[in-house]
VONU-383756 format. One line per field, with one value per residue: residue number from 1; x, y, z of N, C-alpha, C in turn. Coordinates in Angstrom, 1 decimal, always signed. Example, Ala and Ser with C-alpha at 12.3 -4.5 7.8 and 13.67 -1.06 7.14 Angstrom:
BEGIN
num 1 / 2
n_X +13.2 / +12.8
n_Y -5.7 / -2.2
n_Z +7.8 / +7.1
ca_X +12.3 / +13.7
ca_Y -4.5 / -1.1
ca_Z +7.8 / +7.1
c_X +13.2 / +12.9
c_Y -3.3 / +0.0
c_Z +7.8 / +7.9
***
This chain:
BEGIN
num 1 / 2 / 3 / 4 / 5 / 6 / 7 / 8 / 9 / 10 / 11 / 12 / 13 / 14 / 15 / 16 / 17 / 18 / 19 / 20 / 21 / 22 / 23 / 24 / 25 / 26 / 27 / 28 / 29 / 30 / 31 / 32 / 33 / 34 / 35 / 36 / 37 / 38 / 39 / 40 / 41 / 42 / 43 / 44 / 45 / 46 / 47 / 48 / 49 / 50 / 51 / 52 / 53 / 54 / 55 / 56 / 57 / 58 / 59 / 60 / 61 / 62 / 63 / 64 / 65 / 66 / 67 / 68 / 69 / 70 / 71 / 72 / 73 / 74 / 75 / 76 / 77 / 78 / 79 / 80 / 81 / 82 / 83 / 84 / 85 / 86 / 87 / 88 / 89 / 90 / 91 / 92 / 93 / 94 / 95 / 96 / 97 / 98 / 99 / 100 / 101 / 102 / 103 / 104 / 105 / 106 / 107 / 108 / 109 / 110 / 111 / 112 / 113 / 114 / 115 / 116 / 117 / 118 / 119 / 120 / 121 / 122 / 123 / 124 / 125 / 126 / 127 / 128 / 129 / 130 / 131 / 132 / 133 / 134 / 135 / 136 / 137 / 138 / 139 / 140 / 141 / 142 / 143 / 144
n_X -23.2 / -23.3 / -21.9 / -23.0 / -24.8 / -24.1 / -22.6 / -24.8 / -25.8 / -23.0 / -24.6 / -27.0 / -26.1 / -24.4 / -26.3 / -27.6 / -26.0 / -25.5 / -27.6 / -27.8 / -25.6 / -26.7 / -27.6 / -26.6 / -25.6 / -25.4 / -25.6 / -23.8 / -21.3 / -19.1 / -19.8 / -21.3 / -19.4 / -18.2 / -19.4 / -20.0 / -17.9 / -17.3 / -19.6 / -18.3 / -16.2 / -16.5 / -18.9 / -17.0 / -15.3 / -16.7 / -17.8 / -14.5 / -14.8 / -16.4 / -16.1 / -13.3 / -14.2 / -16.3 / -16.9 / -16.5 / -15.1 / -14.2 / -16.0 / -17.4 / -16.4 / -17.0 / -19.9 / -20.9 / -19.1 / -21.2 / -23.5 / -23.5 / -23.4 / -26.2 / -27.8 / -26.8 / -27.7 / -30.4 / -31.4 / -30.6 / -33.3 / -35.2 / -34.2 / -33.2 / -36.2 / -37.4 / -36.1 / -35.9 / -39.2 / -38.9 / -38.2 / -36.1 / -32.8 / -31.9 / -33.8 / -34.0 / -32.5 / -32.2 / -34.5 / -33.6 / -31.2 / -32.3 / -34.2 / -32.1 / -30.7 / -33.0 / -32.9 / -30.4 / -30.9 / -32.6 / -31.0 / -29.9 / -31.4 / -32.3 / -31.6 / -32.9 / -31.4 / -30.0 / -32.1 / -33.0 / -31.0 / -31.7 / -34.4 / -34.6 / -32.5 / -34.6 / -37.3 / -36.1 / -35.9 / -39.2 / -39.2 / -37.9 / -39.4 / -42.2 / -42.4 / -43.3 / -44.9 / -44.6 / -46.5 / -48.6 / -49.8 / -51.4 / -49.9 / -51.7 / -53.9 / -52.5 / -52.5 / -53.1
n_Y +165.2 / +164.0 / +163.3 / +163.2 / +164.9 / +167.2 / +168.1 / +168.4 / +170.5 / +172.7 / +172.6 / +173.6 / +176.1 / +177.0 / +177.6 / +179.3 / +181.4 / +181.7 / +182.1 / +185.1 / +186.0 / +186.3 / +188.2 / +190.4 / +190.6 / +191.4 / +192.7 / +191.3 / +189.2 / +189.8 / +189.9 / +187.9 / +185.9 / +186.5 / +187.6 / +184.6 / +183.2 / +184.8 / +183.9 / +181.2 / +181.0 / +182.2 / +180.7 / +177.9 / +179.2 / +178.3 / +176.0 / +174.9 / +176.3 / +174.9 / +172.7 / +172.8 / +172.5 / +170.0 / +167.1 / +166.3 / +167.1 / +166.7 / +166.2 / +168.8 / +170.9 / +170.7 / +170.7 / +172.7 / +174.3 / +173.5 / +173.8 / +176.7 / +177.5 / +176.5 / +177.4 / +180.4 / +179.7 / +179.2 / +181.2 / +183.4 / +183.7 / +185.2 / +187.5 / +188.0 / +188.7 / +190.6 / +193.1 / +193.0 / +193.5 / +195.4 / +196.6 / +198.0 / +197.2 / +197.8 / +197.5 / +194.4 / +193.2 / +193.2 / +192.3 / +189.7 / +188.6 / +188.7 / +186.0 / +184.9 / +184.5 / +183.5 / +181.1 / +180.1 / +179.1 / +177.4 / +175.4 / +174.2 / +172.1 / +168.6 / +167.5 / +169.3 / +171.7 / +169.4 / +169.5 / +172.0 / +172.7 / +170.9 / +171.6 / +174.6 / +174.9 / +173.3 / +174.9 / +177.6 / +176.2 / +176.4 / +179.1 / +179.6 / +178.7 / +179.4 / +181.6 / +185.0 / +185.3 / +189.0 / +191.5 / +191.8 / +194.7 / +197.2 / +197.1 / +195.0 / +195.6 / +198.1 / +196.5 / +195.6
n_Z -125.9 / -128.9 / -132.0 / -133.9 / -133.9 / -133.2 / -134.7 / -136.9 / -135.6 / -136.5 / -139.0 / -138.5 / -138.2 / -139.8 / -142.3 / -140.5 / -141.3 / -144.1 / -144.6 / -143.8 / -145.0 / -147.2 / -147.3 / -148.4 / -150.9 / -154.3 / -157.4 / -160.7 / -161.4 / -159.8 / -157.5 / -156.5 / -156.4 / -154.6 / -152.1 / -151.6 / -150.8 / -149.0 / -147.1 / -147.7 / -145.7 / -143.0 / -142.7 / -142.7 / -140.7 / -138.2 / -138.1 / -137.9 / -135.1 / -133.5 / -133.5 / -132.2 / -130.1 / -128.7 / -130.3 / -133.2 / -135.7 / -138.9 / -139.5 / -138.1 / -139.8 / -142.4 / -142.6 / -141.5 / -143.6 / -145.6 / -144.5 / -144.4 / -147.5 / -149.2 / -147.6 / -148.4 / -151.5 / -150.6 / -149.2 / -151.3 / -153.8 / -152.0 / -151.2 / -154.0 / -154.8 / -153.4 / -153.7 / -156.3 / -155.8 / -155.0 / -152.7 / -149.5 / -149.2 / -146.9 / -144.5 / -145.7 / -145.3 / -142.2 / -142.2 / -143.1 / -140.9 / -138.9 / -139.4 / -139.8 / -136.9 / -135.4 / -137.2 / -136.6 / -133.9 / -133.8 / -134.5 / -132.7 / -131.5 / -131.9 / -135.0 / -136.7 / -137.5 / -139.9 / -141.0 / -142.1 / -143.3 / -145.9 / -146.9 / -147.1 / -149.5 / -151.2 / -151.1 / -152.0 / -154.9 / -155.7 / -155.3 / -157.7 / -159.2 / -159.4 / -160.0 / -161.2 / -164.4 / -166.2 / -166.7 / -168.4 / -168.4 / -170.5 / -173.1 / -173.9 / -174.6 / -176.7 / -179.2 / -182.7
ca_X -24.3 / -22.9 / -21.1 / -24.1 / -25.8 / -23.0 / -22.4 / -25.5 / -26.2 / -22.8 / -24.7 / -27.9 / -25.6 / -24.1 / -27.4 / -28.1 / -24.5 / -25.7 / -28.4 / -27.1 / -24.4 / -27.3 / -28.6 / -25.4 / -25.8 / -25.1 / -25.8 / -23.1 / -20.3 / -18.2 / -20.2 / -22.0 / -17.7 / -17.4 / -20.6 / -20.2 / -16.2 / -16.9 / -19.8 / -17.8 / -15.1 / -16.8 / -19.6 / -15.8 / -13.6 / -17.5 / -17.4 / -13.6 / -14.7 / -17.3 / -15.0 / -12.9 / -15.3 / -17.3 / -15.9 / -16.9 / -14.2 / -13.9 / -17.7 / -18.5 / -16.0 / -17.7 / -20.7 / -21.1 / -18.7 / -21.7 / -24.7 / -23.9 / -23.4 / -26.4 / -28.2 / -26.8 / -28.6 / -31.6 / -32.1 / -30.4 / -34.4 / -35.6 / -33.2 / -33.5 / -37.3 / -38.0 / -35.1 / -37.2 / -40.4 / -39.6 / -38.3 / -34.9 / -31.6 / -31.0 / -35.2 / -33.9 / -31.1 / -33.0 / -34.7 / -32.7 / -31.0 / -34.0 / -33.9 / -30.5 / -30.7 / -34.2 / -32.5 / -28.8 / -30.9 / -33.3 / -29.9 / -30.1 / -32.5 / -31.6 / -31.3 / -33.7 / -30.0 / -29.6 / -33.8 / -33.1 / -30.6 / -32.2 / -35.7 / -33.8 / -32.9 / -36.0 / -38.0 / -36.0 / -36.2 / -40.1 / -39.9 / -38.5 / -40.3 / -43.1 / -41.8 / -45.2 / -44.9 / -44.5 / -48.0 / -48.2 / -50.5 / -52.3 / -50.0 / -52.0 / -55.0 / -52.4 / -52.7 / -54.1
ca_Y +165.1 / +162.9 / +164.1 / +164.4 / +166.6 / +168.4 / +168.3 / +169.4 / +172.7 / +173.1 / +172.1 / +174.4 / +177.5 / +177.0 / +177.8 / +180.5 / +181.9 / +181.4 / +183.3 / +186.1 / +186.8 / +186.6 / +190.2 / +191.6 / +190.0 / +192.5 / +192.7 / +191.2 / +188.1 / +189.8 / +190.3 / +186.2 / +185.6 / +188.3 / +186.8 / +183.1 / +183.2 / +185.4 / +182.8 / +179.2 / +181.5 / +181.6 / +178.4 / +177.2 / +179.2 / +178.0 / +174.6 / +175.8 / +176.4 / +174.2 / +171.0 / +172.4 / +172.6 / +169.6 / +166.2 / +165.6 / +166.6 / +167.8 / +166.5 / +170.2 / +171.7 / +170.5 / +170.5 / +174.3 / +175.1 / +172.7 / +174.7 / +178.3 / +177.2 / +176.1 / +178.9 / +181.2 / +179.3 / +179.0 / +182.7 / +184.3 / +184.4 / +185.8 / +188.9 / +189.0 / +188.8 / +191.7 / +194.0 / +194.0 / +194.4 / +197.5 / +196.5 / +198.6 / +196.7 / +198.2 / +196.4 / +192.9 / +193.1 / +193.1 / +191.0 / +188.5 / +189.2 / +187.9 / +185.0 / +183.7 / +184.3 / +182.5 / +179.4 / +179.1 / +179.3 / +176.4 / +174.6 / +173.9 / +171.0 / +167.6 / +166.6 / +170.4 / +171.8 / +168.9 / +169.9 / +173.2 / +172.6 / +170.3 / +172.7 / +176.1 / +175.0 / +173.7 / +176.3 / +178.5 / +175.8 / +176.8 / +180.4 / +180.2 / +178.2 / +179.5 / +183.5 / +185.5 / +185.9 / +189.7 / +191.6 / +193.3 / +195.7 / +197.7 / +197.1 / +194.3 / +196.8 / +198.5 / +196.0 / +196.6
ca_Z -126.3 / -129.6 / -132.8 / -135.0 / -132.5 / -132.5 / -136.5 / -136.7 / -135.0 / -137.4 / -140.4 / -139.0 / -137.6 / -141.3 / -142.2 / -140.4 / -142.0 / -144.8 / -144.9 / -143.1 / -145.8 / -148.3 / -147.4 / -148.5 / -152.0 / -155.1 / -158.8 / -161.1 / -160.8 / -158.6 / -155.9 / -156.6 / -156.0 / -152.7 / -150.8 / -151.7 / -150.3 / -147.6 / -146.7 / -147.2 / -145.0 / -142.2 / -142.1 / -142.0 / -138.9 / -136.7 / -138.2 / -136.9 / -134.0 / -133.3 / -134.0 / -130.9 / -128.1 / -129.3 / -130.8 / -134.9 / -136.2 / -140.8 / -140.1 / -138.2 / -140.7 / -143.7 / -142.7 / -141.6 / -145.1 / -146.2 / -144.5 / -145.1 / -149.2 / -148.6 / -146.8 / -149.3 / -152.3 / -150.5 / -149.5 / -152.4 / -154.5 / -151.3 / -151.7 / -155.3 / -155.3 / -152.3 / -154.3 / -157.7 / -156.1 / -153.9 / -151.1 / -149.5 / -148.6 / -145.4 / -144.3 / -145.6 / -144.7 / -140.6 / -141.9 / -143.0 / -139.6 / -137.7 / -140.1 / -138.4 / -135.9 / -135.2 / -138.0 / -135.5 / -133.0 / -133.8 / -135.1 / -131.1 / -131.6 / -132.7 / -136.4 / -137.4 / -139.2 / -141.2 / -141.7 / -142.5 / -144.8 / -147.0 / -147.1 / -147.2 / -150.9 / -151.4 / -150.5 / -153.2 / -155.9 / -155.9 / -155.4 / -158.6 / -160.2 / -159.0 / -160.3 / -161.5 / -165.0 / -166.6 / -166.9 / -169.8 / -168.7 / -171.3 / -173.3 / -175.1 / -175.4 / -177.9 / -180.2 / -183.0
c_X -23.7 / -22.3 / -21.9 / -25.1 / -25.3 / -22.1 / -24.0 / -26.2 / -25.1 / -23.2 / -25.9 / -27.6 / -25.0 / -24.7 / -27.9 / -26.8 / -24.8 / -26.7 / -28.2 / -27.0 / -24.9 / -28.0 / -28.0 / -25.0 / -26.8 / -25.3 / -24.8 / -21.6 / -19.5 / -18.3 / -20.7 / -20.3 / -16.9 / -18.1 / -20.7 / -18.8 / -16.6 / -18.6 / -18.7 / -16.7 / -15.7 / -17.6 / -17.5 / -14.8 / -15.5 / -17.2 / -15.4 / -13.4 / -15.1 / -15.9 / -13.5 / -12.9 / -16.1 / -16.4 / -17.4 / -15.9 / -14.1 / -15.3 / -18.0 / -17.8 / -17.1 / -19.3 / -21.1 / -20.5 / -20.0 / -23.7 / -24.3 / -23.4 / -25.5 / -28.2 / -28.0 / -28.1 / -30.0 / -32.2 / -31.8 / -32.1 / -35.4 / -35.1 / -33.3 / -34.6 / -37.7 / -36.8 / -35.7 / -38.3 / -40.1 / -38.7 / -36.6 / -34.4 / -31.9 / -32.6 / -34.8 / -33.7 / -31.4 / -33.5 / -34.8 / -31.7 / -31.5 / -33.6 / -33.5 / -31.0 / -31.3 / -34.0 / -31.0 / -29.6 / -32.1 / -32.0 / -29.6 / -30.7 / -32.4 / -32.5 / -32.1 / -32.5 / -30.0 / -30.8 / -33.1 / -31.8 / -31.1 / -33.2 / -35.1 / -34.1 / -34.4 / -37.1 / -37.7 / -36.0 / -37.7 / -40.5 / -39.7 / -39.1 / -41.8 / -43.5 / -43.5 / -44.5 / -44.8 / -45.5 / -47.7 / -48.7 / -51.4 / -51.4 / -50.0 / -52.9 / -54.1 / -51.8 / -53.3 / -54.2
c_Y +164.2 / +163.6 / +164.3 / +165.0 / +167.7 / +169.4 / +168.7 / +170.5 / +172.8 / +173.1 / +173.1 / +175.8 / +177.7 / +177.9 / +178.7 / +182.3 / +182.3 / +182.2 / +185.1 / +187.3 / +186.7 / +188.1 / +190.9 / +190.6 / +190.9 / +191.7 / +192.0 / +189.7 / +188.3 / +189.4 / +188.4 / +185.4 / +185.5 / +187.4 / +185.3 / +182.8 / +183.0 / +183.5 / +181.5 / +180.6 / +182.0 / +180.8 / +177.3 / +177.3 / +178.5 / +176.7 / +174.8 / +175.4 / +175.5 / +172.6 / +170.9 / +172.8 / +171.0 / +168.7 / +166.2 / +166.1 / +167.7 / +167.5 / +168.2 / +170.7 / +171.9 / +171.1 / +171.9 / +175.0 / +174.2 / +173.6 / +176.0 / +178.6 / +177.6 / +177.2 / +180.2 / +181.0 / +179.4 / +180.3 / +184.1 / +184.6 / +185.6 / +187.3 / +189.4 / +189.6 / +190.3 / +193.1 / +194.3 / +193.9 / +195.5 / +197.4 / +197.2 / +197.2 / +197.1 / +196.7 / +194.6 / +192.0 / +192.6 / +192.0 / +189.6 / +187.7 / +188.4 / +186.4 / +184.3 / +183.4 / +182.8 / +180.6 / +178.8 / +178.7 / +177.3 / +175.1 / +173.9 / +171.3 / +169.8 / +167.7 / +167.4 / +170.7 / +170.8 / +169.2 / +171.2 / +173.5 / +171.8 / +171.5 / +173.6 / +175.7 / +174.5 / +174.6 / +177.2 / +178.0 / +176.9 / +178.0 / +180.5 / +180.4 / +179.1 / +181.7 / +184.1 / +185.6 / +188.2 / +190.3 / +192.3 / +194.3 / +196.7 / +197.5 / +195.5 / +194.8 / +197.3 / +198.1 / +195.9 / +195.7
c_Z -128.1 / -130.6 / -133.5 / -134.8 / -133.3 / -134.1 / -136.7 / -137.2 / -135.7 / -138.7 / -140.2 / -139.0 / -138.9 / -142.1 / -142.4 / -140.7 / -142.8 / -145.4 / -145.2 / -144.7 / -147.1 / -148.9 / -148.0 / -150.0 / -153.3 / -156.5 / -159.6 / -160.3 / -160.2 / -157.4 / -155.7 / -155.5 / -154.2 / -152.4 / -150.7 / -151.1 / -149.5 / -146.4 / -145.8 / -146.1 / -144.1 / -141.9 / -142.5 / -140.8 / -138.4 / -137.5 / -137.3 / -135.4 / -132.8 / -132.8 / -132.7 / -130.1 / -128.4 / -130.9 / -132.5 / -135.1 / -137.9 / -140.4 / -140.0 / -139.4 / -141.8 / -143.3 / -142.2 / -142.5 / -146.1 / -146.4 / -145.7 / -147.1 / -149.4 / -148.6 / -147.1 / -150.2 / -151.7 / -150.3 / -150.5 / -153.3 / -153.2 / -151.5 / -152.5 / -155.0 / -154.6 / -153.3 / -154.9 / -157.2 / -155.4 / -153.3 / -150.7 / -149.0 / -147.1 / -144.4 / -145.2 / -145.5 / -143.1 / -140.8 / -142.1 / -141.4 / -138.7 / -138.2 / -139.1 / -138.7 / -135.0 / -136.0 / -136.7 / -134.5 / -133.1 / -134.5 / -133.8 / -130.9 / -132.2 / -133.6 / -136.9 / -138.4 / -139.7 / -141.9 / -142.4 / -144.1 / -145.8 / -147.6 / -146.9 / -148.9 / -151.7 / -151.9 / -152.6 / -154.2 / -156.3 / -155.6 / -156.2 / -159.9 / -159.9 / -158.7 / -161.1 / -162.8 / -165.3 / -167.0 / -168.2 / -169.9 / -169.8 / -172.2 / -175.0 / -175.6 / -176.9 / -178.7 / -181.1 / -184.6
***
């Protein structure tokens, strides 16, 4: 296979890593920095591994790193929304782990690794925009 194929695989596996690491998203700035650093580190390590075994060089390393960050950005709104709506952390982590495995597997289809890296953050942007407004409930009736 060619260089562009393996770079796409690196990007797609990086997206899977970012989605998996997003399951451990916590609250506060410290967890943000830690989770981002972990996703970037794992993505760079996977890119280095693929770069050593297949042609691609720096493209594999940067592709996996960028894929991990984009996967993290794309999956965080799902995690935050699930936890805010009453989902358990373990259930959310399990579902995201399964999704990450599927995303990493789909990356081996030519060019779909690149598509994952574009589509996942775009879906996250749609989720942020479509966030429902807070329901006023009976408080609206109390206003006289």
